[in-house]
C-alpha positions in Angstrom: -69.8 -11.0 32.5 -69.1 -7.3 33.0 -71.0 -4.1 33.4 -68.3 -2.2 31.4 -70.5 -0.2 28.9 -67.6 0.2 26.5 -67.1 -3.6 26.4 -70.8 -4.4 26.1 -71.6 -1.8 23.4 -68.6 -2.9 21.3 -69.6 -6.6 21.6 -73.2 -5.7 20.7 -72.0 -3.8 17.6 -69.8 -6.8 16.5 -72.6 -9.2 17.1 -75.0 -7.2 15.0 -72.4 -7.3 12.1 -71.3 -11.0 12.3 -74.7 -12.4 13.4 -73.6 -15.5 15.5 -76.3 -18.0 16.6 -75.1 -17.6 20.2 -72.5 -15.9 22.4 -70.4 -17.7 25.0 -68.2 -15.8 27.5 -64.9 -17.6 28.3 -64.3 -17.6 32.1 -60.9 -19.2 32.2 -62.1 -22.3 34.1 -60.7 -25.7 33.4 -64.3 -27.1 33.4 -65.3 -24.8 30.5 -62.1 -25.5 28.7 -62.6 -29.3 29.0 -66.1 -29.0 27.6 -64.8 -27.0 24.6 -62.1 -29.6 24.0 -64.7 -32.4 24.0 -66.8 -30.3 21.5 -63.8 -29.8 19.2 -63.1 -33.5 19.2 -66.7 -34.4 18.5 -66.8 -32.0 15.5 -63.4 -33.3 14.2 -61.7 -29.9 14.7 -59.2 -31.6 17.0 -58.0 -35.1 17.6 -57.4 -36.3 21.2 -53.9 -38.0 21.4 -52.7 -40.9 23.5 -53.5 -39.9 27.1 -50.7 -42.1 28.5 -47.9 -40.9 26.2 -49.1 -37.3 25.6 -51.6 -36.4 28.5 -53.9 -33.5 27.7 -52.6 -33.2 24.1 -54.5 -32.7 20.9 -53.8 -32.5 17.1 -55.3 -29.8 14.8 -55.0 -29.3 11.1 -55.5 -25.9 9.4 -56.8 -25.4 5.9 -54.1 -26.2 3.3 -54.1 -22.6 2.1 -53.7 -21.3 5.7 -50.4 -22.4 7.2 -48.4 -19.3 8.1 -48.5 -15.6 8.9 -49.3 -13.6 5.7 -47.1 -10.5 5.7 -48.6 -9.4 2.4 -52.1 -9.4 3.9 -51.1 -7.7 7.1 -51.9 -4.0 7.3 -51.3 -1.1 9.7 -54.2 1.4 9.3 -53.3 4.9 10.5 -55.0 8.1 9.5 -51.7 9.4 7.9 -49.9 6.9 5.6 -46.5 8.3 6.7 -47.1 7.2 10.3 -47.3 3.6 9.1 -44.1 3.9 7.2 -42.6 2.3 4.1 -41.8 -1.1 5.6 -45.4 -1.8 6.6 -48.5 -2.3 4.4 -50.9 0.6 4.9 -54.6 1.0 4.3 -56.8 4.0 5.2 -58.7 3.1 8.3 -62.1 4.1 6.9 -61.5 2.2 3.7 -60.3 -0.9 5.7 -63.3 -0.9 8.1 -65.7 -0.6 5.1 -63.9 -3.4 3.1 -63.7 -5.8 6.1 -67.2 -5.1 7.4 -68.6 -6.6 4.2 -66.5 -9.8 4.8 -67.7 -10.0 8.4 -71.3 -9.4 7.7 -73.1 -12.6 8.7 -69.8 -14.5 8.9 -70.8 -16.1 12.2 -74.3 -17.3 11.1 -74.8 -20.8 12.4 -71.7 -20.4 14.6 -70.9 -19.4 18.1 -69.1 -16.2 19.0 -66.7 -16.7 21.9 -65.8 -13.7 24.1 -62.2 -14.1 25.4 -61.2 -11.5 28.1 -57.4 -11.8 28.3 -54.3 -10.1 29.8 -50.9 -9.8 28.4 -48.7 -9.8 31.5 -49.7 -10.6 35.1 -53.3 -9.4 35.8 -53.1 -6.2 38.0 -49.3 -5.6 37.4 -47.8 -2.4 36.1 -46.9 -4.1 32.9 -50.4 -5.7 32.2 -52.5 -4.7 29.2 -56.0 -6.1 28.6 -57.7 -7.3 25.5 -60.9 -9.0 24.4 -60.9 -11.2 21.4 -64.2 -12.2 19.7 -63.8 -15.4 17.6 -65.9 -18.2 16.1 -63.1 -20.7 16.5 -62.8 -23.2 19.5 -59.2 -23.7 18.3 -58.5 -20.0 18.9 -60.1 -20.1 22.3 -58.1 -23.1 23.5 -54.8 -21.6 22.1 -55.6 -18.2 23.8 -56.2 -20.1 27.1 -52.6 -21.4 26.8 -50.9 -18.3 25.3 -52.5 -15.6 27.5 -54.0 -15.2 31.0 -57.8 -15.5 30.4 -60.6 -15.1 32.9 -63.1 -13.1 34.8 -60.3 -11.5 36.8 -59.3 -9.6 33.6 -62.8 -8.0 33.4 -62.5 -7.1 37.1 -59.1 -5.5 36.6 -60.4 -3.6 33.6 -63.3 -2.2 35.5 -65.1 0.5 33.6 -62.0 1.5 31.6 -62.4 1.9 27.8 -58.7 1.3 27.2 -58.8 -2.4 26.2 -57.6 -3.8 22.9 -60.6 -4.8 20.7 -59.9 -7.9 18.7 -62.4 -9.4 16.2 -61.6 -12.7 14.4 -63.9 -14.7 12.0 -62.9 -17.7 10.0 -65.5 -16.7 7.4 -64.7 -18.8 4.3 -60.9 -19.1 4.9 -60.7 -17.4 1.5 -57.0 -16.5 1.0 -57.9 -13.8 -1.6 -59.9 -12.0 1.2 -57.6 -12.8 4.1 -56.8 -9.7 6.1 -55.0 -9.1 9.4 -55.5 -5.4 10.1 -54.3 -3.2 13.0 -55.8 0.1 13.9 -53.3 1.4 16.5 -55.1 4.8 16.9 -58.3 2.8 17.8 -56.8 0.0 19.9 -58.4 -2.4 17.4 -57.3 -5.6 15.5 -59.5 -7.3 12.8 -58.6 -10.7 11.4 -60.7 -12.5 8.8 -60.6 -15.6 6.6 -57.7 -17.3 8.5 -57.6 -20.0 11.1 -53.8 -20.1 11.5 -52.4 -19.2 14.9 -50.1 -16.3 13.9 -53.0 -14.6 12.2 -55.7 -15.3 14.7 -54.3 -15.5 18.2 -54.7 -11.7 18.4 -52.8 -11.4 21.7 -49.6 -12.6 20.2 -47.8 -10.7 17.4 -50.9 -8.5 16.7 -51.3 -7.1 20.2 -48.1 -7.9 22.0 -45.9 -6.5 19.3 -47.7 -4.4 16.7 -50.2 -2.6 18.9 -47.9 -2.7 22.0 -45.0 -1.2 20.1 -47.2 1.8 19.2 -48.5 2.0 22.8 -44.9 1.7 24.1 -43.7 4.7 22.1 -46.7 6.7 23.2 -46.3 5.7 26.9 -42.5 5.5 27.2 -41.7 1.8 27.3 -40.7 -0.9 24.7 -42.4 -3.9 23.2 -39.7 -6.1 21.6 -39.4 -9.4 19.7 -37.0 -10.7 22.3 -36.4 -13.8 24.4 -35.5 -13.3 28.1 -33.2 -15.7 29.9 -31.4 -15.8 33.3 -28.0 -17.2 33.9 -27.6 -18.4 37.5 -24.1 -18.4 39.0 -22.9 -21.1 41.5 -23.5 -18.6 44.3 -27.2 -18.2 43.4 -26.9 -14.8 41.8 -28.9 -14.5 38.5 -28.2 -12.1 35.6 -30.8 -11.6 32.9 -30.4 -11.1 29.2 -32.9 -10.2 26.5 -32.1 -11.1 22.9 -33.6 -10.5 19.4 -33.0 -12.9 16.5 -34.7 -13.2 13.1 -36.3 -16.5 12.4 -34.1 -19.6 11.9 -31.3 -18.1 14.1 -31.7 -20.3 17.2 -33.9 -18.0 19.3 -35.9 -20.7 21.1 -32.8 -22.8 21.5 -31.0 -20.0 23.3 -34.1 -19.1 25.4 -34.1 -22.7 26.8 -30.3 -23.3 26.7 -28.8 -26.2 28.6 -25.3 -25.3 29.9 -22.3 -27.4 28.6 -20.8 -29.8 31.2 -18.0 -27.4 32.2 -20.5 -24.9 33.5 -23.1 -27.4 34.6 -20.5 -29.2 36.8 -19.6 -25.9 38.5 -23.3 -25.3 39.4 -24.3 -22.8 36.6 -28.0 -22.9 35.5 -30.0 -21.2 32.8 -33.6 -20.2 33.3 -36.1 -19.3 30.6 -38.3 -16.2 31.3 -39.6 -15.9 27.7 -38.9 -17.3 24.3 -40.4 -14.7 22.0 -41.6 -11.3 23.3 -40.3 -8.9 26.0 -42.0 -5.8 27.3 -39.4 -3.5 28.9 -39.8 -0.5 31.3 -37.4 1.7 33.3 -37.6 0.6 36.9 -37.4 2.9 40.0 -33.8 1.8 40.4 -32.9 3.2 37.0 -32.5 -0.2 35.4 -34.4 -1.6 32.4 -36.9 -4.3 33.6 -38.5 -6.9 31.4 -41.5 -9.2 31.5 -42.7 -11.9 29.1 -46.3 -10.8 28.4 -47.2 -14.3 27.2 -48.3 -17.3 29.2 -47.2 -20.1 26.8 -45.0 -21.0 23.8 -46.2 -21.1 20.1 -43.1 -22.9 18.8 -42.1 -24.3 15.4 -42.1 -28.2 15.7 -39.8 -29.3 12.8 -36.2 -29.5 14.0 -37.2 -29.6 17.7 -35.6 -32.7 19.2 -33.7 -34.1 22.2 -30.4 -32.6 20.9 -31.5 -29.2 19.5 -33.8 -28.3 22.3 -34.6 -30.9 25.0 -36.4 -28.4 27.2 -38.8 -27.4 24.4 -39.5 -31.0 23.6 -40.1 -31.8 27.3 -42.5 -28.9 27.4 -44.7 -30.4 24.6 -45.2 -33.7 26.4 -48.4 -32.6 28.1 -51.2 -30.1 27.7 -50.1 -29.2 24.2 -52.0 -28.5 20.9 -50.0 -29.7 17.9 -50.9 -28.0 14.6 -50.1 -29.5 11.1 -47.7 -32.3 12.3 -47.8 -36.0 11.4 -50.3 -38.2 13.1 -48.8 -41.6 14.1 -51.9 -43.8 13.9 -50.3 -46.9 15.5 -49.5 -45.0 18.7 -52.0 -42.1 18.4 -49.0 -39.7 18.9 -47.3 -37.1 16.7 -44.1 -36.9 14.6 -42.3 -34.2 12.6 -39.2 -34.0 10.5 -36.2 -33.6 12.8 -37.9 -35.2 15.8 -36.0 -38.5 15.5 -35.0 -41.0 12.8 -38.1 -43.2 13.4 -40.9 -41.8 11.2 -44.1 -43.7 11.7 -45.0 -46.4 9.2 -48.7 -45.9 9.5 -49.3 -42.2 9.4 -51.5 -39.3 8.3 -49.7 -36.1 7.0 -50.5 -32.5 7.9 -53.0 -32.3 5.1 -55.0 -35.3 6.4 -53.7 -37.8 3.7 -51.9 -41.1 4.2 -48.2 -40.5 4.4 -45.4 -42.8 3.2 -42.2 -41.8 4.9 -40.2 -43.8 2.3 -41.1 -41.2 -0.3 -39.8 -38.3 1.9 -37.1 -36.2 0.3 -35.6 -33.6 2.5 -34.8 -31.4 -0.5 -38.5 -31.4 -1.5 -40.7 -29.7 1.1 -43.8 -31.0 -0.6 -42.9 -34.5 0.6 -42.8 -33.5 4.3 -45.2 -35.3 6.6 -45.4 -32.2 8.9 -45.7 -28.7 7.4 -42.3 -26.9 7.7 -44.2 -24.2 9.8 -46.1 -26.7 11.9 -46.5 -25.7 15.5 -46.9 -26.6 19.2 -48.8 -24.5 21.6 -47.6 -25.4 25.1 -47.9 -24.0 28.6 -44.8 -22.1 29.8 -45.1 -23.6 33.3 -44.5 -27.1 31.8 -41.0 -26.1 30.7 -38.3 -27.8 32.8 -36.2 -24.6 32.9 -38.9 -22.0 33.4 -37.7 -19.2 35.7 -39.2 -18.7 39.1 -39.6 -15.1 38.0 -41.9 -16.1 35.1 -45.0 -15.0 37.1 -43.2 -12.1 39.0 -45.3 -8.9 38.3 -42.1 -6.8 38.6 -40.3 -8.7 35.9 -36.5 -9.1 35.8 -33.6 -6.5 35.5 -31.8 -6.7 32.2 -28.0 -6.6 32.2 -27.4 -7.1 28.5 -29.4 -6.8 25.2 -28.2 -9.1 22.4 -28.9 -8.7 18.7 -28.1 -11.6 16.3 -28.1 -12.6 12.7 -27.0 -15.3 10.3 -23.9 -14.1 8.5 -21.4 -16.5 6.8 -18.4 -14.1 6.9 -19.2 -10.5 7.9 -20.2 -10.4 11.6 -17.8 -11.9 14.2 -18.9 -14.4 16.8 -19.6 -11.5 19.2 -19.0 -7.8 19.6 -20.1 -5.1 22.0 -21.4 -1.7 20.9 -19.6 1.5 22.0 -22.7 2.9 23.8 -26.5 2.9 23.6 -26.7 5.0 20.4 -24.2 2.8 18.6 -26.1 -0.2 20.0 -29.3 1.1 18.5 -27.4 1.4 15.2 -26.2 -2.2 15.5 -29.8 -3.3 16.1 -31.1 -1.3 13.2 -28.7 -3.0 10.7 -29.4 -6.6 11.9 -29.4 -9.0 9.0 -29.5 -12.6 8.0 -28.3 -14.2 4.7 -30.7 -16.5 3.0 -29.7 -20.2 3.0 -30.3 -22.8 0.3 -33.2 -24.1 2.4 -34.8 -20.7 2.5 -34.8 -19.8 -1.2 -33.0 -20.4 -4.5 -30.7 -17.3 -4.0 -28.0 -18.0 -1.4 -26.4 -15.3 0.6 -28.9 -12.5 -0.1 -28.9 -10.1 2.9 -32.3 -9.4 4.4 -32.3 -6.6 6.9 -34.5 -7.2 9.9 -34.0 -4.4 12.4 -34.2 -5.7 16.0 -36.0 -8.7 14.5 -39.0 -6.3 14.3 -39.4 -5.8 10.6 -42.8 -7.6 10.4 -44.0 -6.5 13.8 -43.5 -2.7 14.3 -46.9 -1.0 14.5 -45.7 2.3 13.1 -42.9 3.9 11.0 -39.5 2.1 11.4 -37.6 5.4 11.4 -39.8 6.5 14.3 -39.2 3.2 16.0 -35.4 3.8 15.8 -36.0 7.3 17.3 -37.9 5.7 20.2 -34.9 3.4 20.9 -32.6 6.5 21.0 -35.1 8.3 23.2 -35.3 5.4 25.6 -31.6 5.3 25.9 -31.8 8.8 27.5 -34.4 7.6 30.0 -32.4 4.6 31.4 -29.8 5.8 34.0 -28.4 2.3 34.3 -28.9 1.0 30.7 -28.0 -2.5 29.7 -25.0 -3.0 27.5 -25.7 -3.9 23.9 -24.0 -6.8 22.0 -24.2 -8.6 18.6 -23.7 -12.3 18.1 -23.3 -14.5 15.1 -23.3 -18.3 15.6 -23.2 -19.0 11.9 -19.8 -18.1 10.5 -18.6 -20.7 8.0 -15.3 -22.0 6.7 -14.5 -22.1 2.9 -16.4 -25.3 2.6 -19.5 -23.8 4.1 -19.3 -25.7 7.4 -20.2 -23.8 10.6 -17.1 -23.1 12.6 -18.7 -22.5 16.0 -20.5 -25.5 17.6 -23.5 -23.4 18.7 -26.4 -24.8 20.9 -25.4 -25.1 24.5 -21.9 -23.9 23.8 -23.3 -20.5 23.1 -23.3 -20.0 26.8 -19.5 -19.5 26.5 -20.2 -16.3 24.6 -22.9 -15.3 27.1 -20.4 -15.6 30.0 -18.0 -13.2 28.2 -21.0 -10.8 27.7 -22.0 -10.9 31.3 -18.3 -10.5 32.4 -18.2 -7.4 30.2 -21.4 -6.0 31.9 -19.8 -6.6 35.3 -16.5 -5.0 34.3 -14.6 -8.3 34.6 -13.5 -8.9 31.0 -11.2 -7.0 28.7 -11.9 -6.3 25.0 -10.2 -5.1 21.9 -11.5 -2.0 20.2 -12.2 -2.5 16.5 -13.9 -0.5 13.7 -17.3 -2.1 14.5 -17.2 -2.3 18.3 -15.4 -4.1 21.2 -14.4 -7.7 20.4 -13.2 -10.2 23.0 -9.6 -11.3 23.3 -9.5 -14.9 22.0 -8.2 -16.2 25.4 -11.3 -14.7 27.1 -13.7 -17.1 25.3 -13.7 -20.3 27.3 -13.0 -23.3 24.9 -12.3 -25.9 27.6 -13.7 -29.2 26.4 -14.2 -28.0 22.8 -12.4 -29.4 19.7 -11.5 -25.8 18.8 -8.1 -23.9 19.1 -7.5 -20.3 20.1 -6.6 -19.6 16.5 -10.1 -20.7 15.4 -11.5 -18.3 18.0 -9.3 -15.5 16.6 -10.7 -16.3 13.1 -14.3 -16.2 14.5 -13.5 -12.8 16.1 -11.8 -11.2 13.0 -13.3 -8.2 11.3 -13.0 -8.1 7.5 -12.9 -4.4 6.6 -13.7 -5.0 2.9 -16.9 -7.1 3.6 -18.0 -4.5 6.2 -17.5 -1.7 3.6 -19.6 -3.7 1.2 -22.2 -4.1 4.0 -22.2 -0.3 4.5 -23.5 0.2 1.0 -26.3 -2.3 1.7 -27.2 -0.5 5.0 -27.3 2.8 3.1 -29.8 1.3 0.6 -31.9 -0.2 3.4 -32.1 3.2 5.3 -33.3 4.7 2.0 -36.2 2.3 1.8 -37.2 3.3 5.3 -37.2 6.9 4.2 -36.5 10.3 5.7 -37.5 9.5 9.3 -34.3 7.5 9.9 -32.8 9.5 12.8 -29.8 11.6 11.9 -27.9 9.9 14.8 -28.0 6.6 13.0 -26.8 8.1 9.7 -23.9 9.7 11.7 -23.1 6.2 13.2 -23.0 4.8 9.6 -20.7 7.6 8.5 -18.5 7.0 11.5 -18.3 3.3 10.8 -17.3 3.9 7.2 -14.6 6.3 8.4 -13.2 3.8 11.0 -13.1 1.1 8.3 -11.1 3.5 6.2 
């Protein structure tokens, strides 16, 4: 408990509105967590899995209409619409509070309200920000215990401060027509109602750590970014850190937990994961940019995770994990999902809770999947075999390079470096991926996702770009900024670059550039490696193939410029003049 009057009066107000039968404070203890797990199993909310094969693991199923983040029902509520911007959905704060209050009224009758005091970042560190989530879901409590740092020490660190993030979640009726995930950045408040899916209800994650934190970062002079953080350890023990932003389906988690190829492994190189999803970055006293992962766990996509694509992620899920919407293997009381292996269980229940016949599975028809395509695992970061020893360091890690990436069949080369921070901000602002056949009917449609933050910026996107430019002026020893594209294809549509662990070959050139050890060729779009500087030892690839991967097609880039111009217009008149100048300069260089 706490004597903080701001906390207590807010909880009292929320309690009066939602009318729970009882209120339980979450203290972060294993004893309390174990009792909640037992309660969830008894009620059928979770299924305890095989303790020998998957110790401490559980299976949960969400409602069939509640399986993913709902961007169309996600709102930023600022007093002035223009501060939310054109990319976000806006609602007037007063109108939103009125509308949602009606949905919350009595929503917890017959239920328990759980009070979760949590920290994003190490409690007591300079990076730490505190929140309290009120929820009527044990599933949410148990996920928050994994994903954030929960406990009475958070309340002690908060003291009498009013500056905590107020999060209210109620499952209500799980009515998708009245499902809302609303952010009030001016009030440090998040309200989520009528959902039980993690991305909408674990309010410390995207809601706080990105949407609210990006707003706070701009106000306070730091950055909240949708970025992984990894460390490359050299044979002499020196470690260099990289942060990287990728849109979904671009290999972000795989890169965060990369396993070095044999040629590097045999020489003593190692790769360490600091974070797989979110980075908070501040300027350190040494003039460098320092980053922490504010989360405490991984909320990863299960399908496609296997021993080849991401052995470290798979190993992380082998204990103390909550699996959501995957297949239940009844014979072994374990789990399965598409892409795990070629041995689907014969006696199984699908993610909807129905018997599942793997023989009727058709990979071209998602409705036949046993696991939902967006099924998840919630796992403790400390269980990851490659977790960095800096994961719990309150100071964070110094960043040498920032990488942006996308999925482009022809336009973007394998890797290029920006000319400077301003140009690097431009490169991040035009980040894009092309849709694949799997994603939608239309193939090759370019979707712009600046800095991979399109769904997660808590204010106007043009102002967000301006904040990036402003930060560049505040970092005396700024990281160098790069762009990568693992997805270039040949004329038959086959990927040319092997990807996965071999992406380390590109990271090594990037780090050599940061250290002033590698040369580059200046092109219209930025600095590109010399083909001989990408290590292809042990690969079935020639230097000519690398030259092709590094080539810059002026015509396709000029075509892209027109698309960038259209995208900037959708953002509106707050796009900084500097970025428009960068676009004009790019067009000029392309001729």
